[in-house]
C-alpha positions as CSV (number, residue, x, y, z in Angstrom):
1,M,-92.9,-104.2,-1.9
2,K,-90.8,-101.6,0.1
3,Q,-92.8,-100.6,2.4
4,D,-92.9,-104.0,3.6
5,W,-89.2,-103.9,4.3
6,Y,-89.8,-101.3,6.5
7,I,-92.6,-103.2,8.1
8,V,-90.0,-105.9,9.2
9,F,-87.5,-103.7,9.7
10,L,-90.2,-101.6,12.8
11,A,-91.1,-105.2,14.0
12,G,-87.0,-106.4,14.6
13,F,-87.3,-102.7,15.6
14,F,-89.3,-104.1,18.5
15,E,-87.6,-107.4,18.3
16,V,-85.7,-105.7,20.2
17,G,-87.7,-104.3,23.2
18,W,-89.4,-107.7,24.0
19,V,-86.0,-109.6,24.3
20,V,-84.1,-106.3,26.8
21,G,-87.8,-106.1,27.9
22,L,-87.3,-110.6,29.2
23,K,-84.4,-109.6,30.8
24,H,-84.7,-106.5,33.1
25,A,-88.6,-105.9,33.3
26,F,-89.1,-106.3,37.3
27,N,-92.9,-104.8,37.8
28,W,-96.6,-105.4,35.9
29,W,-96.1,-102.7,33.7
30,T,-92.6,-103.9,32.4
31,W,-93.6,-107.4,32.2
32,G,-97.3,-105.4,30.4
33,L,-94.9,-102.9,28.0
34,T,-92.3,-106.6,26.9
35,A,-95.5,-108.9,26.1
36,I,-96.8,-106.0,23.9
37,A,-93.8,-105.5,22.3
38,I,-93.8,-109.5,21.5
39,Y,-97.3,-109.4,20.0
40,V,-96.1,-106.1,18.3
41,S,-93.3,-107.5,16.6
42,M,-94.8,-111.5,15.5
43,H,-97.7,-109.0,14.3
44,L,-96.0,-107.4,12.3
45,L,-93.8,-110.2,10.9
46,I,-96.7,-112.1,9.6
47,I,-97.8,-109.2,7.8
48,A,-94.5,-108.3,6.5
49,S,-94.6,-112.5,5.0
50,R,-97.6,-112.7,3.5
51,R,-96.1,-110.4,0.6
52,L,-92.5,-111.2,0.8
53,P,-90.1,-114.5,1.4
54,V,-90.8,-116.3,4.6
55,G,-87.1,-117.7,5.3
56,T,-85.9,-113.9,4.3
57,T,-88.2,-111.9,5.9
58,Y,-87.5,-113.6,8.6
59,A,-83.7,-113.9,8.4
60,V,-83.4,-110.2,8.4
61,F,-86.3,-110.0,11.0
62,T,-84.3,-112.2,13.4
63,G,-80.6,-110.9,12.1
64,M,-82.0,-107.4,13.3
65,G,-83.3,-108.7,16.6
66,T,-79.9,-110.1,16.9
67,A,-77.7,-107.7,16.1
68,G,-79.9,-104.6,18.3
69,T,-79.7,-106.7,21.2
70,V,-76.1,-106.6,21.5
71,I,-75.6,-103.2,20.5
72,L,-78.1,-102.5,22.6
73,D,-76.6,-104.2,26.0
74,I,-73.1,-103.2,25.4
75,A,-73.9,-99.1,25.1
76,L,-76.7,-99.8,27.8
77,F,-76.0,-102.3,30.5
78,G,-72.6,-102.6,30.9
79,E,-72.4,-105.2,28.5
80,P,-68.0,-106.1,28.0
81,F,-67.2,-104.5,24.1
82,Q,-65.3,-106.6,22.2
83,L,-64.3,-106.5,18.8
84,I,-64.5,-110.1,17.6
85,K,-68.5,-110.1,19.0
86,V,-69.2,-106.1,16.9
87,L,-67.1,-107.6,14.0
88,L,-69.7,-111.3,14.0
89,I,-72.6,-108.7,14.2
90,I,-70.9,-106.4,10.8
91,L,-70.9,-109.8,8.9
92,L,-74.3,-111.0,10.6
93,L,-75.5,-107.7,9.2
94,C,-73.6,-108.6,5.5
95,G,-75.7,-112.0,5.0
96,V,-78.8,-110.0,5.8
97,V,-77.9,-107.3,3.3
98,G,-76.9,-109.2,1.2
99,L,-80.4,-111.9,1.4
100,K,-82.5,-108.8,1.1
101,T,-80.7,-107.0,-1.9
102,I,-80.6,-110.7,-4.1
103,T,-84.7,-111.9,-3.3
104,E,-87.0,-111.3,-5.7
105,V,-90.6,-110.9,-5.4
106,T,-92.4,-111.3,-9.1
107,E,-95.8,-109.8,-8.7
108,G,-98.4,-112.4,-8.4
109,E,-95.4,-114.7,-6.2
110,R,-97.2,-114.3,-2.8
111,T,-100.0,-113.5,-1.8
């Protein structure tokens, strides 16, 4: 089950890639990389959701994507730093970590 969470985190990484790609792609190969990131992200999410609870998996996935995208915008693309954004991201991540922590999958529950 631990490996499935690694797959979710990897899917979240690719989600950040395609969200940034949608905003900043400018030619055929950057659009191609964006399309590949969309496919990989969704494919990994589907794989992980086969053995993990879908609601928690999706919450972790989208939380990581949201936090990663905002942080990347601030760090690389000149988005203004606002303390409230950082505090809200921390709150979001606390919720995601809390969901992951309390979610238990019993053997044989998911196939």
